[in-house]
N, C-alpha and C positions, 0 to 999 in steps of 0.2 A: 424623483430620485436624484440625489446629489452625485457629483462626479466621483467622489470618494466611495460612496456606497455602490455605485455602478461598477467601479474597479473591483471591489470586494466580491460582488456578485459574479462577475466574469471569472475571477480567480477560483471561486468555489465551483462554478460550472466546469471549468477546465480540469480541476482536480477530480471531480466526479466522472468526467469523461475518461480520464486516465484509468481510474478504477474499473469502470465499465468495460473498457477495451481490454484491460489485463484479464479480467474474469472471463470475458467472451473468448479470449485467446486460449483459455484452458488452464489458467493458473489455479493450482490447488494447494500451494504452500507459499506463505509470505513471512518474511522476517524483516522487521523494521525497528527504527529508533525514532521516537516522536520529536523530531527536530522541527522548529518553527516553519520553514518553507513547505514541509511535507506532512505536517500534523494531520490535516484533513484526509490525505491519502492513507496514512497509517491507521487512523481511526476507522475509516470506511472499509478498508480492506480487512481489518480485524473483525469488524462486526459482520460483514457479509460472508467471509470465509467460514467463520465459526458457526454462523447460522445454517450453513449447508453441510456442516460436518467435516470441513477441510481444516487445514492447519494454519494458524496464524500465531507467530511467536514475537513477543517483544524482546528487545535486546538492550543491555545497559549502555551500549555505545555503537557507533557506526561499524567499527571493525568486527565486533561480535556478530552484528547482523549479517555482514558479508561472509563470515566464516560459516554461519548457519546456512546461508544461501548456497555456498560452495558445496557443503555436505549434501544438501537437498538435491542440487542439480546432478551431483555424482550418483545419487540414488535413483532419481526418477525425474522425468521432464515436468514442466509446469510449475516452476518456482519463480518468485519475484522478490525484490527487495527495494526499499526506499531508504 
């Protein structure tokens, strides 16, 4: 494994751990924007939440994602955004 591919693997594992921890903490709502540093988190959260019947919303930009998160937190606990 090259040094570059090892870094990519470590980053992917780190992002998956963020998703796993967020879900285990009880997250049931996710709003995100697929921006490069967090694209894997966005994709994985969307797939996993929708698979279990929870809510995952894409947003056209970061501000919209935060507004959706603010509304969700005001309504019920268990919300996250990237």
